[in-house]
N, C-alpha and C positions, 0 to 999 in steps of 0.2 A: 767403141766409146762406151764407158759405163754409164748407167743411169745417173749416178751421182755427178760425174763430170759434166754430163749434158745439162743437168739441173743448175749446176754452178755457173756454167757458161751462159745459160739463158738469163739467170738472175743478174749476172754482171752486165750483160748486154742491155737489159731493161732498166736496171737501177744504178749501175756503176759500182755496186758494192753487194756484199752478201749479208743475209740476215741470220737469225739464230740457227735454223735448221741446217743450212748449208755450212755454217761455221762449225757446227758439231761434226758434220761429215768430213771436213778438212782435217779435223783432229783425229777422228776415230774410225773412219771407214777405210780399212786397209785394201779394199778393192780399188780404191782411188790411189794410184801409184804416186809416190813422192815426186817423181819427175813431172807428172801431169800437174800436180799442185804448184810446183816451182815455176812452170811455164806461165801459169796464170798470175802468180804473185810477182814475178819478175816484170811482166808486162805492166802490171799496176804500178810498180815502183818507177819504171821508166816514164810512164805517163805523169807521175807526180814530180819527179826530180831529175829525169834524164840520167846522165852519167855522173851527177854531182853527189858527193858524200859529205855529210856534216861530220866534223871531228870535234869532240869536246874532251876536256881534261878536268880533274878535280884535285883539291887539296883537302886532306883531313885536318881541318883547322882547329878543332877541339876534340880530343880523342878520349874514349872510354868513360867510365863512371856514369853511365846513363841510367836513369831511374826507371825507364820503360822496360817491359819484359818481352819484347818481340823475340819469338822463339828461334829465329834464324841469326840473330845479331850477336856478334862477339863483343860488342861494346856495352852490352847490358850488364849492370851491376848485379842482376838477379842470377846470372850464370857464372860458371867458373872458368870461362875462357881466358887464356893468357893474351892480353892485349895491352899495348902501350897506352898510358894515361897521361894527359897533359892539358893544361888550360888553353884558352884561346890564344893562338899565335898573334904576334904583334902586326901592326899595319905594314911595316917594312918586310917582314917575312912573307906575308900574304902577297904583297906586290911582287916580290921576287919570284914567288911560286907561279904567279900569272905570267911573268916574263918568260920563265922556263917553259911553261905549257905552250905559249904561243910560238916560241922558237921551235918546238917539236912539231908544229903544224896544226895545233888546235885552233879552231875558229871561235871557240867558246870556252871560258874558264869558270869553274864553279867553286865557291867557298862552302864547305860542308862542315857542320858542327854536330857532335853527338849531343844527346840530351833532348828534353821535351821542347825547348825553344830558347830564344834569346830575348831577354827583357831587361837585363841590368844595363844601366846607363853607360858604365865604363866599356862594356862589350859593344854596345851599339856605336859608341864613339870610335872604337877601333875599326869596326866594319865600315863606317862612313869614310874614315880616313883612307882605308885600303881601297875602297871603290873609287874614290876621287883620284888616287895616285894611278890606279890601273887605267882609268878613263883618260887621264892626261897623257899617259905613255902609249896606250893602245886603243885609241878612240874608235877604230874600225872593227874591233873584235867585240863579241858579246860577253857580257858579265852576268853571271848567274850566282845564285846562292840557295843552299838547302839548309834551313835553319830551324826546322820544326815549326811549332805553333808561334805565330806572331800576332800582335794586335795591329789594328789598322794604322795607327799613328806611327808606330815604329817601322812598319814596312814602307809606308809612304816616305819616311825620312831616307831610307836606303834607296828608294827609287830616285829621289832628288839627288842623292850622292852619286848615282850612276848605274844602279841596278837595272838590268834589262829584263831578266828572266827569273822566275821563282820556281824552284823544284820542290815538289812535295808528293811523294809516292803514296798511292792508296794501298799498295802492296798486293791485295788479292780481292776476291769478290766480297760483297757485303755479307753473304751467307757464311763464308769461311773465315772471315777476319777474326772472330772470337776464338778460333782454335789456335791462333798464333800470337794474340796480344790481349791482355786483360787490363792494362793500366791506363788505356785511353780508348775512346770509341772511334769507330770508322767515320761516324757522322762528323766528328771534330776535324778529321782529315779532309772530308768533302767540303766542310765549311771554309777551311783554309784555302783550298783550291779556288773556291768561289770568291773569296776575299781578294786573292792575288789577281784574278781576272778582272774584278771590279775596279782595281787600281790601274788597269791598262798594262799590266806586266804580261810578258809572254809566260805561259805556264807549261812546265814540264812535269808530267805525272804518269807514272806507270807502276810497275811492281816486280815481284819475284815469283818464279815458278819452280816447282819441285818440292813444295812444302807439304804435299799430300792432298792438294786440291784436285778436284775432278775436272773433266772436260767441260762440264756445265758451268763450274766456277770460272774457268778461263774465258768462256764465251760471254757469260754475264758481265765479267769484268771489262771486256773489250767494249761491249755495248754501253756500259755506264760511262766509260771514258768518252765515248762518242757523244752521249747526251750532255756531258759536262763541257764539251767543246775545248778540250785541252789542245795545245799547239803541238806538243812533242810527247812521245810515249817511250820512255826508257824501259827496256825489257832486260831483266836480270834472271840468271839461272843459278839455283842454289849451289854454293860451294860449301859443303858442310864443314863447320869449324868445331874441333874438339872442345868440349866444355859447354856447348850449347845444347838445348833439348833436341835439335835436329842433327846432331853430329853423325848419326847413323843412317840418315835418309839417303835413299838411292832410287829416286822416282823418275829420272830422266834418261833418255837416250839421245844421241845426236839427231836421229830422225824426228823424234818428238819435239825437240827444240826447234827444228826447222819448220815443222808443221805449226807450232805455236806462232812463230814469226809470220808465216804465211797467212794464218788466220787473222792476225791483227792487221796485216796490210790489206787484206781483202774486205775486212769489216770497216777499216779506217783509211780509205784510199787517199784522203787529202792531208793526212797527218804525217809528221816526221816519226819514223820508227828507228830508235837508236838502241844498239846492242851494247850492253854494259857488263856488269860483273858475272863471272862464272863461265864465260865463253870458252876459255882455254880448257877447263876441266870437262865441260859437258859436250862441246862440239868437236874437240880434238882436231883431227885433220880436216874436218868439214867446215872450218871457220870461214873460208872464202864463200861458201854457199849462202851465208846470211844475206848477201845482197840479192841473190837470185830468189831467196825466200821473201824478199820485200823490204829489207832494212835499207835505209838511206843515211844511216848515221852510226858512229862508232865511238865508244869511250876509249881513248888511248891513254897510255901511262898506267900508273898504279891505281888500285881501287882503295877503299877505305882501310881495310885491314889485311888485304892480300895483295901480292905483287901482280902487276899486269905484264903483258908482253912488251918487248922492246918496241918503241914507237917506230923505229926505222923499219922493222919487220912489217908492221901494219901498213906503213906508207908504201912499202914495196909491193905488198899484196894488193893494195888498191890500184897502184899503177899497172901491175901485171894483169889485172882484170879489165883494164881499159877505162877505169873510173878516175875521178879527180876530186880532190878536196875542194870545198868552197866555203866561203864565209857567208852565213845566212844573213838576210836583211835584218838589221837591228830594229827592235821595237821599243827600245827604252826611251827615256826622257830626252836624250840628246841624239836619238836616231832619226832616220829619214821618215 
């Protein structure tokens, strides 16, 4: 047994989680075999959620023409990426998208909009109507939204309409954030996470890897999410899009992706870890190992601007691994 493995096992036995030093070892110490890491992260996942897997799905409800300059995003108007542009979909379209997502096996459906936020009364009214329709038809499933910056009154209105969960990624560490976005601050994102938590919403907040960040950035990011007390952590892996500043980025390997997932599980043992965009490109044939790495959730269906894997293939993979989808306990205004 290597010294690193022994140190990690001792810290897990004593604290139930690992701290900064051992988190860096999980990512960067190649004397620590990936199989040894996965044995620890899989055990932590099973303690957290057993054989249960959360499945969520999204709809790109308002696409393109975003005034923010996030370096990885095809929807930014600052870049030259070819992406479909359209205004907010109507309430009927959004409700229909939710029905399709739930029929595919998702336990959670999220309405995602491009842009800095939603503040216009007409758009808020559409979202309220959509959430009420979805709640009326699928009251046992979670309803989520990713809408950028919101004021307290507007977000509270959506909660009353049926919103259970608010998604707002911090994207990367505090130290690295300025390298990928200049049109808003990371402090604004943190403030939004805290606002959603203060309203009693379930909060989903994670980020994207492969931007050029260091292992230290990744560990600092995980530790900050722990301090913020977010409920669910979505992990995305960069799928470089032509026309964006990061179109030529090539910073990830399947092994590194699995180590990142494992590090987040061992730092955040009580949180849901959900694997989202970029898994097909970056994990390739190793996608089933995300669960052994510690994930207990998966985004199924298409992503915002790229196609996802066929949902039936994901459901078959989950069944083949002896795992089972489940509907998480709702925490919204009409939940238990």
